[in-house]
C-alpha positions as CSV (number, residue, x, y, z in Angstrom):
1,X,-9.6,-37.5,0.0
2,X,-5.9,-37.0,0.7
3,X,-3.6,-39.1,-1.5
4,X,-0.1,-40.4,-1.0
5,X,1.1,-37.8,-3.4
6,X,-0.2,-35.2,-1.1
7,X,2.6,-35.8,1.4
8,X,5.4,-36.0,-1.2
9,X,6.4,-32.4,-0.7
10,X,6.0,-32.3,3.1
11,X,8.4,-35.1,4.4
12,X,11.1,-32.8,5.5
13,X,11.1,-32.1,9.2
14,X,12.6,-28.6,8.8
15,X,10.4,-25.5,8.4
16,X,9.8,-24.7,4.7
17,X,8.5,-21.6,2.9
18,X,4.7,-21.8,2.9
19,X,4.5,-20.6,-0.7
20,X,6.7,-23.5,-1.8
21,X,4.5,-26.1,0.1
22,X,1.4,-24.5,-1.5
23,X,2.9,-24.7,-4.9
24,X,3.9,-28.4,-4.6
25,X,0.5,-29.5,-3.2
26,X,-1.4,-27.5,-5.8
27,X,0.5,-29.1,-8.7
28,X,-0.8,-32.5,-7.5
29,X,-4.4,-31.5,-8.2
30,X,-6.0,-32.2,-11.6
31,X,-8.6,-30.0,-13.3
32,X,-7.7,-26.7,-11.7
33,X,-6.0,-25.0,-14.7
34,X,-8.3,-21.9,-14.7
35,X,-7.2,-21.2,-11.2
36,X,-3.5,-21.8,-11.9
37,X,-0.7,-19.7,-13.4
38,X,1.4,-20.4,-16.5
39,X,3.8,-22.5,-14.5
40,X,1.1,-24.6,-12.9
41,X,1.1,-23.1,-9.4
42,X,-1.9,-21.3,-7.9
43,X,-2.6,-17.8,-9.0
44,X,-1.9,-15.2,-6.3
45,X,-5.6,-14.3,-6.3
46,X,-6.4,-18.0,-5.9
47,X,-4.4,-18.0,-2.7
48,X,-5.8,-14.7,-1.5
49,X,-9.5,-15.2,-2.4
50,X,-10.0,-18.9,-2.3
51,X,-7.4,-21.0,-0.6
52,X,-6.6,-18.8,2.5
53,X,-10.1,-17.6,3.4
54,X,-12.2,-20.6,2.3
55,X,-10.0,-23.7,2.4
56,X,-7.0,-23.3,4.7
57,X,-8.4,-20.7,7.0
58,X,-5.1,-19.8,8.8
59,X,-6.9,-18.2,11.8
60,X,-8.4,-21.6,12.6
61,X,-5.2,-23.4,11.7
62,X,-2.3,-21.2,12.9
63,X,0.2,-24.0,12.1
64,X,-0.6,-23.3,8.5
65,X,0.0,-19.6,8.8
66,X,3.2,-17.6,8.5
67,X,5.9,-17.4,5.8
68,X,7.4,-20.7,7.1
69,X,5.5,-23.8,8.1
70,X,6.9,-26.8,10.1
71,X,6.3,-30.4,9.0
72,X,3.0,-30.8,10.9
73,X,1.7,-27.5,9.4
74,X,2.7,-28.5,5.9
75,X,1.0,-31.9,6.3
76,X,-2.2,-30.2,7.6
77,X,-2.1,-27.7,4.7
78,X,-1.8,-30.5,2.2
79,X,-4.6,-32.4,3.8
80,X,-6.9,-29.4,3.8
81,X,-6.3,-28.7,0.1
82,X,-6.7,-32.3,-1.0
83,X,-9.9,-32.6,1.1
84,X,-11.3,-29.7,-1.0
85,X,-10.0,-31.0,-4.3
86,X,-13.5,-31.7,-5.7
87,X,-14.8,-28.3,-4.8
88,X,-11.7,-26.6,-6.3
89,X,-12.2,-28.5,-9.5
90,X,-15.9,-27.5,-9.6
91,X,-14.8,-23.9,-8.9
92,X,-12.5,-23.9,-11.9
93,X,-15.4,-25.3,-14.1
94,X,-17.7,-22.5,-12.8
95,X,-15.1,-19.9,-13.5
96,X,-14.6,-21.0,-17.1
97,X,-18.4,-21.0,-17.6
98,X,-18.9,-17.5,-16.0
99,X,-16.2,-16.1,-18.3
100,X,-17.9,-17.5,-21.4
101,X,-21.3,-16.1,-20.3
102,X,-19.6,-12.8,-19.4
103,X,-18.3,-12.5,-23.0
104,X,-21.7,-13.4,-24.4
105,X,-23.4,-10.7,-22.3
106,X,-20.6,-8.2,-23.3
107,X,-19.7,-7.4,-19.8
108,X,-16.3,-5.7,-19.5
109,X,-16.6,-4.2,-16.0
110,X,-14.1,-5.3,-13.3
111,X,-11.5,-8.1,-13.1
112,X,-13.1,-11.5,-13.5
113,X,-10.8,-13.1,-10.9
114,X,-11.6,-10.5,-8.3
115,X,-15.3,-10.6,-9.0
116,X,-16.0,-14.3,-9.6
117,X,-13.5,-16.5,-7.7
118,X,-15.4,-16.5,-4.4
119,X,-18.7,-16.6,-6.2
120,X,-17.6,-19.7,-8.1
121,X,-16.4,-21.4,-4.9
122,X,-19.8,-20.7,-3.4
123,X,-21.6,-22.2,-6.5
124,X,-19.2,-25.2,-6.4
125,X,-19.8,-25.8,-2.7
126,X,-23.6,-25.6,-2.9
127,X,-24.3,-27.1,-6.4
128,X,-21.2,-29.0,-7.4
129,X,-19.9,-28.7,-11.0
130,X,-22.1,-26.8,-13.5
131,X,-25.1,-28.8,-14.7
132,X,-25.0,-29.2,-18.5
133,X,-28.7,-28.2,-18.8
134,X,-29.1,-25.5,-16.1
135,X,-25.5,-24.3,-15.5
136,X,-25.5,-21.6,-18.1
137,X,-28.7,-20.1,-16.8
138,X,-27.4,-20.1,-13.3
139,X,-24.2,-18.4,-14.4
140,X,-26.2,-15.7,-16.2
141,X,-28.3,-15.0,-13.2
142,X,-25.2,-14.8,-11.0
143,X,-23.5,-12.4,-13.4
144,X,-26.6,-10.1,-13.6
145,X,-26.9,-10.0,-9.9
146,X,-23.2,-9.3,-9.4
147,X,-23.0,-6.5,-11.9
148,X,-26.5,-5.1,-11.1
149,X,-25.4,-4.4,-7.5
150,X,-23.3,-1.5,-8.8
151,X,-26.5,0.4,-9.6
152,X,-24.9,2.4,-12.3
153,X,-21.7,3.2,-10.5
154,X,-19.4,1.8,-13.2
155,X,-16.3,3.1,-14.8
156,X,-18.1,3.2,-18.1
157,X,-20.8,5.5,-16.6
158,X,-18.0,7.6,-15.1
159,X,-16.3,8.1,-18.5
160,X,-19.6,8.8,-20.2
161,X,-20.6,11.4,-17.6
162,X,-17.2,13.3,-17.7
163,X,-16.8,13.3,-21.4
164,X,-20.4,14.2,-22.2
165,X,-20.2,17.7,-23.8
166,X,-23.3,18.7,-21.8
167,X,-21.3,18.2,-18.6
168,X,-17.7,18.9,-19.5
169,X,-17.9,22.7,-19.6
170,X,-19.7,22.9,-16.2
171,X,-17.3,20.4,-14.6
172,X,-14.2,22.3,-15.9
173,X,-15.5,25.6,-14.7
174,X,-16.2,24.1,-11.2
175,X,-12.7,22.7,-11.1
176,X,-11.1,26.1,-12.0
177,X,-13.2,27.8,-9.4
178,X,-12.2,25.3,-6.7
179,X,-8.5,25.6,-7.5
180,X,-8.6,29.4,-7.6
181,X,-10.3,29.6,-4.2
182,X,-8.2,26.9,-2.5
183,X,-6.3,29.3,-0.2
184,X,-9.5,31.1,0.9
185,X,-11.4,28.0,2.3
186,X,-10.6,25.4,4.9
187,X,-11.1,22.9,2.1
188,X,-13.5,20.8,4.1
189,X,-16.3,19.5,1.8
190,X,-18.2,17.8,4.6
191,X,-19.7,15.4,2.1
192,X,-21.4,18.2,0.2
193,X,-18.7,18.7,-2.4
194,X,-18.9,22.5,-2.3
195,X,-16.0,23.3,0.0
196,X,-18.2,25.2,2.5
197,X,-18.3,24.7,6.2
198,X,-21.0,22.7,7.9
199,X,-23.5,24.6,10.1
200,X,-21.8,25.5,13.4
201,X,-18.3,24.4,12.3
202,X,-15.7,26.9,13.4
203,X,-13.2,28.6,11.2
204,X,-9.8,26.8,11.1
205,X,-7.9,28.2,14.0
206,X,-4.5,27.5,12.3
207,X,-1.6,25.4,13.1
208,X,-0.1,25.0,16.6
209,X,1.8,27.9,18.1
210,X,5.1,27.0,16.6
211,X,6.7,24.5,14.2
212,X,8.7,23.1,17.1
213,X,5.5,22.4,19.1
214,X,3.9,20.7,16.1
215,X,6.9,18.5,15.7
216,X,6.7,17.6,19.3
217,X,3.1,16.7,19.0
218,X,3.8,14.6,15.9
219,X,6.5,12.7,17.8
220,X,4.1,12.0,20.7
221,X,1.5,10.7,18.2
222,X,4.1,8.3,16.6
223,X,5.3,7.2,20.1
224,X,1.8,6.7,21.4
225,X,0.2,4.9,18.4
226,X,3.1,2.4,18.2
227,X,3.8,1.9,21.9
228,X,2.0,-1.4,22.3
229,X,3.7,-2.8,19.2
230,X,7.1,-1.6,20.6
231,X,6.4,-3.7,23.6
232,X,6.5,-0.9,26.2
233,X,4.4,1.6,27.9
234,X,6.8,4.3,28.9
235,X,6.1,7.7,30.4
236,X,6.6,10.8,28.3
237,X,6.1,14.5,28.9
238,X,2.5,15.3,27.9
239,X,1.8,18.3,25.6
240,X,2.0,21.5,27.7
241,X,4.8,20.1,29.9
242,X,4.8,19.8,33.7
243,X,3.3,16.3,33.9
244,X,3.9,12.9,32.5
245,X,1.5,10.5,30.9
246,X,1.4,7.0,29.4
247,X,2.7,7.1,25.9
248,X,-0.6,5.9,24.5
249,X,-2.6,8.5,26.3
250,X,-0.2,11.3,25.5
251,X,-0.3,10.2,21.8
252,X,-4.1,10.3,21.8
253,X,-4.1,13.8,23.4
254,X,-1.6,15.0,20.8
255,X,-3.6,13.7,18.0
256,X,-6.8,15.4,19.2
257,X,-4.8,18.7,19.6
258,X,-3.4,18.5,16.0
259,X,-6.9,17.9,14.6
260,X,-8.5,20.6,16.7
261,X,-5.9,23.1,15.5
262,X,-6.2,22.1,11.9
263,X,-2.5,21.3,11.7
264,X,-3.1,19.0,8.7
265,X,-4.8,21.7,6.8
266,X,-1.9,24.1,7.4
267,X,0.7,21.5,6.4
268,X,-1.2,20.7,3.2
269,X,-1.6,24.3,2.2
270,X,2.2,24.8,2.7
271,X,2.8,22.1,0.1
272,X,1.2,24.4,-2.5
273,X,4.3,26.7,-2.2
274,X,7.9,26.2,-3.3
275,X,9.1,26.4,0.3
276,X,8.5,23.4,2.6
277,X,6.0,23.7,5.4
278,X,7.6,24.8,8.7
279,X,6.5,21.5,10.2
280,X,7.5,19.4,7.2
281,X,11.1,18.7,6.2
282,X,10.4,18.5,2.4
283,X,8.2,19.8,-0.3
284,X,5.6,17.9,-2.4
285,X,8.0,17.1,-5.2
286,X,10.7,15.7,-2.9
287,X,8.0,13.6,-1.1
288,X,7.0,12.0,-4.5
289,X,3.5,13.5,-4.4
290,X,4.0,15.4,-7.7
291,X,6.4,15.7,-10.6
292,X,6.2,19.5,-10.5
293,X,8.1,22.0,-8.4
294,X,4.8,22.8,-6.7
295,X,1.4,21.1,-7.3
296,X,-0.5,22.4,-10.3
297,X,-4.3,22.5,-10.7
298,X,-5.8,19.1,-11.4
299,X,-7.3,18.4,-14.8
300,X,-10.7,16.8,-15.5
301,X,-9.4,14.0,-17.7
302,X,-11.3,11.3,-19.5
303,X,-9.2,8.2,-19.3
304,X,-7.2,6.3,-16.6
305,X,-4.1,4.2,-16.7
306,X,-4.8,0.6,-15.7
307,X,-1.5,-1.2,-16.7
308,X,0.3,-2.6,-13.8
309,X,3.9,-1.7,-13.2
310,X,4.8,-4.3,-10.7
311,X,4.8,-1.8,-7.8
312,X,1.3,-2.4,-6.3
313,X,-2.2,-1.1,-6.8
314,X,-2.5,2.3,-8.4
315,X,1.1,2.4,-9.4
316,X,0.3,2.7,-13.1
317,X,-1.1,6.2,-12.3
318,X,0.9,9.3,-11.8
319,X,1.9,10.8,-8.5
320,X,-1.2,11.5,-6.2
321,X,-1.4,15.3,-6.7
322,X,-1.0,14.9,-10.5
323,X,-3.9,12.6,-11.1
324,X,-7.0,13.8,-12.9
325,X,-10.5,13.8,-11.4
326,X,-11.4,11.0,-13.7
327,X,-8.4,8.9,-12.5
328,X,-9.2,9.5,-8.8
329,X,-12.9,8.4,-9.1
330,X,-11.9,5.6,-11.5
331,X,-9.6,4.1,-8.8
332,X,-12.3,4.3,-6.2
333,X,-14.7,2.4,-8.4
334,X,-12.1,-0.2,-9.4
335,X,-11.2,-1.0,-5.9
336,X,-14.6,-0.8,-4.3
337,X,-16.2,-4.1,-3.1
338,X,-19.6,-2.5,-2.5
339,X,-20.3,0.2,-5.1
340,X,-23.9,0.4,-3.9
341,X,-22.5,2.1,-0.8
342,X,-21.0,4.9,-2.8
343,X,-22.6,8.1,-3.9
344,X,-24.0,8.2,-7.5
345,X,-21.4,8.9,-10.2
346,X,-22.3,12.7,-10.7
347,X,-22.0,13.3,-7.0
348,X,-18.7,11.4,-6.8
349,X,-17.3,13.6,-9.5
350,X,-18.4,16.9,-7.9
351,X,-17.1,15.8,-4.5
352,X,-13.8,14.8,-6.1
353,X,-13.5,18.2,-7.8
354,X,-13.7,19.9,-4.4
355,X,-11.4,17.3,-2.7
356,X,-8.7,17.5,-5.4
357,X,-8.3,21.2,-4.7
358,X,-8.2,20.8,-0.9
359,X,-5.1,20.5,1.3
360,X,-3.5,17.1,0.8
361,X,-6.3,16.5,-1.7
362,X,-8.3,15.3,1.2
363,X,-11.5,16.6,2.8
364,X,-11.4,15.3,6.4
365,X,-9.1,17.0,8.9
366,X,-8.2,13.8,10.7
367,X,-7.0,12.3,7.4
368,X,-5.0,15.4,6.7
369,X,-3.3,15.1,10.1
370,X,-2.7,11.4,9.3
371,X,-0.9,12.5,6.1
372,X,1.2,15.0,8.0
373,X,2.1,12.4,10.6
374,X,2.8,9.9,7.9
375,X,5.3,12.2,6.2
376,X,7.3,12.3,9.5
377,X,7.2,8.6,9.8
378,X,8.1,8.0,6.1
379,X,11.2,10.2,6.2
380,X,12.5,8.2,9.1
381,X,12.2,4.8,7.4
382,X,15.7,3.3,6.8
383,X,15.3,-0.3,5.7
384,X,19.0,-0.5,4.8
385,X,20.1,0.9,8.2
386,X,23.2,3.1,8.4
387,X,23.7,6.5,9.7
388,X,23.1,7.3,13.4
389,X,21.0,4.3,14.5
390,X,19.8,6.3,17.5
391,X,17.7,8.2,15.1
392,X,19.6,11.4,14.6
393,X,20.2,12.6,11.0
394,X,20.9,15.8,9.1
395,X,18.4,18.4,10.1
396,X,16.3,19.7,7.1
397,X,15.0,22.9,8.8
398,X,14.6,24.3,12.2
399,X,11.8,22.8,14.1
400,X,11.3,19.9,11.7
401,X,9.9,16.8,13.2
402,X,10.3,13.1,12.9
403,X,13.3,10.9,12.5
404,X,13.8,12.2,9.0
405,X,14.5,15.8,10.2
406,X,17.0,15.5,13.0
407,X,14.6,14.3,15.8
408,X,15.0,11.2,17.9
409,X,13.7,8.0,16.5
410,X,10.1,7.3,17.7
411,X,8.5,4.0,18.6
412,X,6.8,3.9,15.2
413,X,10.1,4.2,13.4
414,X,11.7,1.5,15.6
415,X,8.9,-1.0,15.0
416,X,8.7,-0.6,11.2
417,X,12.5,-0.3,10.6
418,X,13.2,-3.4,12.7
419,X,10.6,-5.4,10.8
420,X,11.9,-4.2,7.4
421,X,15.5,-4.9,8.2
422,X,14.7,-8.5,9.0
423,X,13.5,-9.1,5.5
424,X,15.8,-11.4,3.5
425,X,15.6,-9.3,0.4
426,X,16.7,-6.2,2.4
427,X,19.8,-8.0,3.6
428,X,20.7,-8.8,0.0
429,X,19.8,-5.2,-1.2
430,X,22.0,-3.9,1.6
431,X,25.0,-5.9,0.3
432,X,24.3,-4.5,-3.2
433,X,23.8,-0.9,-2.0
434,X,26.4,-0.5,0.7
435,X,29.2,1.7,-0.7
436,X,27.0,3.1,-3.4
437,X,26.2,6.3,-1.4
438,X,26.3,7.3,2.2
439,X,27.6,4.8,4.7
440,X,25.0,2.1,5.3
441,X,23.5,2.6,1.9
442,X,20.5,4.6,3.3
443,X,20.6,7.3,0.7
444,X,20.2,11.0,0.9
445,X,17.2,12.4,2.8
446,X,15.0,15.0,1.1
447,X,16.6,18.5,1.3
448,X,20.2,17.3,0.9
449,X,22.5,18.3,-1.9
450,X,21.6,15.2,-3.9
451,X,25.1,14.7,-5.2
452,X,25.7,11.5,-3.3
453,X,22.3,10.1,-4.4
454,X,23.1,10.9,-8.1
455,X,26.5,9.3,-7.7
456,X,25.0,6.3,-6.0
457,X,22.4,5.8,-8.8
458,X,25.1,5.9,-11.5
459,X,27.3,3.5,-9.6
460,X,24.3,1.1,-9.0
461,X,23.5,1.1,-12.7
462,X,27.1,0.3,-13.6
463,X,27.7,-2.5,-11.0
464,X,24.4,-4.0,-10.0
465,X,22.2,-6.0,-12.4
466,X,18.7,-4.8,-13.2
467,X,16.1,-5.1,-11.7
468,X,17.9,-5.6,-8.4
469,X,19.6,-2.1,-8.8
470,X,16.1,-0.5,-9.1
471,X,14.9,-2.3,-6.0
472,X,18.0,-1.4,-4.0
473,X,17.6,2.3,-5.1
474,X,13.9,2.2,-4.0
475,X,15.1,1.0,-0.5
476,X,17.4,4.1,-0.4
477,X,14.3,6.4,-0.8
478,X,11.5,4.4,0.9
479,X,9.4,7.5,1.7
480,X,8.2,7.8,-1.9
481,X,6.5,4.4,-2.1
482,X,5.2,4.7,1.4
483,X,3.6,8.1,1.0
484,X,2.1,7.2,-2.4
485,X,0.4,4.2,-0.9
486,X,-0.6,6.1,2.3
487,X,-2.3,8.8,0.2
488,X,-4.3,6.1,-1.7
489,X,-5.5,4.6,1.6
490,X,-6.5,8.0,3.1
491,X,-8.2,9.0,-0.2
492,X,-10.3,5.8,-0.1
493,X,-11.3,6.5,3.5
494,X,-12.2,10.1,2.6
495,X,-14.5,9.0,-0.2
496,X,-16.2,6.6,2.1
497,X,-16.4,9.3,4.9
498,X,-14.3,7.1,7.3
499,X,-12.2,9.5,9.4
500,X,-9.5,8.3,11.8
501,X,-10.9,8.9,15.3
502,X,-7.9,7.8,17.4
503,X,-4.3,6.6,17.6
504,X,-5.3,2.9,17.3
505,X,-6.9,3.4,14.0
506,X,-4.1,5.7,12.9
507,X,-1.5,3.0,13.7
508,X,-3.6,0.4,11.8
509,X,-3.3,2.6,8.7
510,X,0.4,3.6,9.1
511,X,1.5,0.1,9.9
512,X,-0.7,-1.5,7.2
513,X,0.9,0.8,4.6
514,X,4.4,-0.3,5.7
515,X,3.5,-3.9,5.5
516,X,2.0,-3.5,2.1
517,X,5.1,-1.7,0.8
518,X,7.3,-4.5,2.3
519,X,5.2,-7.2,0.6
520,X,5.4,-5.3,-2.7
521,X,9.2,-5.2,-2.5
522,X,9.3,-8.9,-1.5
523,X,7.3,-9.8,-4.6
524,X,9.5,-7.8,-6.9
525,X,12.6,-9.4,-5.5
526,X,11.1,-12.9,-5.8
527,X,10.4,-12.2,-9.5
528,X,13.8,-10.9,-10.1
529,X,15.5,-13.9,-8.4
530,X,13.4,-16.3,-10.4
531,X,14.7,-14.8,-13.7
532,X,17.6,-16.8,-14.9
533,X,18.9,-13.8,-16.7
534,X,19.6,-12.0,-13.4
535,X,22.9,-12.9,-11.8
536,X,22.6,-13.5,-8.1
537,X,26.1,-13.0,-6.9
538,X,27.4,-9.5,-6.1
539,X,29.9,-8.2,-8.7
540,X,33.5,-9.2,-8.1
541,X,35.3,-6.5,-6.1
542,X,32.1,-4.9,-5.0
543,X,32.5,-3.1,-1.7
544,X,29.3,-4.7,-0.3
545,X,30.7,-8.0,0.7
546,X,30.1,-8.0,4.5
547,X,28.4,-11.0,6.0
548,X,29.2,-13.5,3.2
549,X,31.2,-15.6,5.4
550,X,28.1,-16.8,7.3
551,X,26.0,-17.3,4.2
552,X,28.0,-19.8,2.1
553,X,29.2,-19.2,-1.4
554,X,28.5,-20.0,-5.0
555,X,25.8,-22.7,-5.7
556,X,24.8,-23.1,-2.1
557,X,24.0,-19.4,-1.6
558,X,22.2,-19.1,-5.0
559,X,20.0,-22.1,-4.1
560,X,19.0,-20.6,-0.8
561,X,18.2,-17.2,-2.3
562,X,16.0,-18.8,-5.1
563,X,14.0,-20.9,-2.6
564,X,13.6,-18.1,0.0
565,X,15.5,-20.0,2.7
């Protein structure tokens, strides 16, 4: 039942940050320590896995959704949480018990919060707190059922298979053969993991007639997939010229044409050479896909990095093209919600060997085209603004496509850039970064001389406190974080044999990756601003001082930035 304390933090009539309201209401609950962080607020997984989907349900209560909530939304949010207080306390008790039983059973697979939070809420809602006599047995049964559903598809089984001397020599030889023959095959494994074509599948007919035509098709795809989000349905010249078509229909036709002509395969193969692809403005190293001048053959491996770096899932690993076969399969197993739907571990490994030596390290052609389109989108992202806002920028090479290579800004660029530039942390990073490099602080695009980027990095290190300088520099080169995460998404779809059939699905992926990167940056800025060791005011005499007249000064500005207002 809701208590008087439940309204203590929601009296203000002005809209307030939702996270702040959640934190205040959560601290008023007793007995939820296992679901709370060190400072007493709810864990991020508690919000993501329990509060939002099972208690608050923002879809049913839209006034409780969004980054800011009004007074009525805050009051309803508090009421919903206090109404579920008993179930939340029982959830915390079940989670404590499941962790104890997990240790007794010597289970080490997976993250307990990811695996058990919703299970504990279900047990709490149906059975109440753990029974002193039967609770332990119930917990053991639940754990065996949860971990038994993997049917042997575990990270432990993966390591055992790859490092077994009986398999290592065979797998290494298969990896060497696949890499040596990568230029003589279309790279499509078709789910068989052998790189051969499926019966009746035609040979790859190659890329479109010219790089200029491919660039035009990519622009049509980016215009078409984002046209509804841009709020317009304009007419454009359809591929082939002579007639006009709705942007969405033209984008769909362009996507079909790119896939049919294996444009993604051609672009992916070109990344294996030192020279950029004719249709891409940068090479694999410049795009952040590898640390080498050109991609090198993948290794088999036998371990995987799991330490988080504060930059999102998978960021503890190396660049996509430099990851071992073990790391790639390990990531799939770690992030899978239904391992029973995956192939057995030996088959996963053999498929990954073929996939890792294919163009873009992907098997499906629609996903390779998505990666090619994603590069053009990523190179046109400018969260800090600046430059020619109409979309023109320095041309990397003749015929290059996308906003990042001298072509007009597409609807996809406008939608994502406008959303990114509205972020409060971007406005602050812009004040820190302006004057550190090119006008507008947008940094140097791949293919430039690099002198201004180096100079900007040195200036940032000298004048802007860490970690804000690192974040500002990331916003100057946003394509690296974007493409890294895009590859992870496409790789996951490839493993699950989930191609991208149309522009709507393509936009869901491209836009979802952008939102994910924006949220990652927002989290990093929030952590930095909550650190008392990080000064919040820009250095005295710093050239990035525009806009401060409207934002207040001193203690007032510091208070607003810490609270997110």
